[in-house]
C-alpha positions in Angstrom: -6.3 -13.0 9.7 -5.9 -15.9 12.1 -2.2 -16.2 11.3 -1.8 -12.4 12.0 -3.6 -12.8 15.3 -1.4 -15.7 16.4 1.8 -13.9 15.4 0.7 -10.7 17.2 0.0 -12.8 20.3 3.4 -14.4 20.0 5.2 -11.1 19.6 3.4 -9.6 22.7 1.0 -7.2 21.0 3.3 -5.9 18.2 1.5 -5.2 14.9 2.1 -7.8 12.1 1.4 -7.1 8.4 2.0 -9.2 5.3 3.1 -7.6 2.1 3.7 -9.4 -1.2 6.9 -9.0 -3.0 6.3 -6.9 -6.1 8.5 -5.7 -8.9 8.4 -2.2 -10.5 9.6 -2.1 -14.0 11.0 1.3 -15.3 8.8 3.3 -17.7 9.9 2.6 -21.3 11.5 5.6 -22.9 12.8 6.3 -26.4 16.4 5.4 -25.3 15.5 2.0 -24.0 15.7 0.1 -27.3 13.4 -2.7 -26.4 15.9 -5.0 -24.7 12.9 -6.6 -23.2 10.8 -7.5 -26.2 7.6 -7.4 -24.3 5.4 -4.6 -23.3 5.5 -3.6 -19.6 2.4 -5.1 -17.9 0.1 -2.8 -15.9 0.7 -4.8 -12.8 4.4 -3.8 -12.8 3.8 0.0 -13.0 4.7 2.2 -10.1 1.1 3.2 -9.3 -0.2 -0.3 -9.6 2.5 -1.6 -7.2 1.8 1.2 -4.7 -1.9 0.6 -4.8 -1.4 -3.1 -4.2 0.9 -2.5 -1.3 -1.8 -0.3 0.3 -4.4 -3.1 -0.2 -2.0 -5.6 1.3 -1.4 -3.4 4.3 -5.0 -3.0 5.4 -5.9 -6.6 4.3 -8.9 -7.7 6.4 -10.6 -4.4 5.6 -11.4 -3.4 2.0 -10.6 0.0 0.6 -13.9 1.6 -0.5 -12.6 5.0 -1.6 -9.6 7.1 -2.1 -9.1 10.9 -2.3 -5.9 12.7 -3.2 -5.6 16.0 -1.4 -3.1 18.4 -2.9 -2.0 21.1 -0.4 -1.0 24.6 -1.3 2.7 23.8 -1.1 2.2 21.1 -3.7 2.5 18.1 -1.4 0.0 15.3 -1.8 -1.9 13.4 0.9 -3.9 10.3 0.0 -7.0 9.8 2.2 -8.2 6.2 2.2 -11.7 5.2 3.2 -11.9 1.7 4.6 -14.9 -0.6 5.0 -17.0 0.2 8.0 -17.7 -3.4 9.2 -14.0 -4.2 9.7 -13.3 -0.9 11.5 -13.1 -2.3 15.0 -10.5 -4.9 14.0 -8.0 -2.5 12.4 -8.6 1.1 13.7 -5.8 0.6 16.4 -3.4 -0.3 13.6 -3.9 2.8 11.4 -0.8 4.6 12.6 1.2 1.5 11.8 -0.3 1.3 8.3 0.6 4.9 7.7 4.2 4.6 8.9 4.8 1.4 6.9 3.3 2.8 3.7 5.4 6.0 4.1 8.6 4.0 4.6 7.9 1.7 1.6 6.6 4.2 -1.0 7.5 7.7 0.4 3.8 8.8 0.1 1.7 10.2 2.9 -1.5 8.4 3.5 -4.3 9.1 6.0 
């Protein structure tokens, strides 16, 4: 958090986020004849990587709840509830979090 604050000060008020580099391994199918002899770990699945990216994005605050809203046209919207005691620190960055998450994963989050 201190590093983020210093970098934001240096870049004159621009928002700074840190996201770890994660790898998504493809889902094993019947055609993939076990080239990799090991089972795919849960941490390399698409959903696990996307959840971890979301946690990295809103780092000082903790995610306390998630709701997936499916609209009538079939599109999904993920509503994320963040911890109340960190709200003042990050509420001005929420639009940035939404835009970065949409760019990285293609999912809408609110």
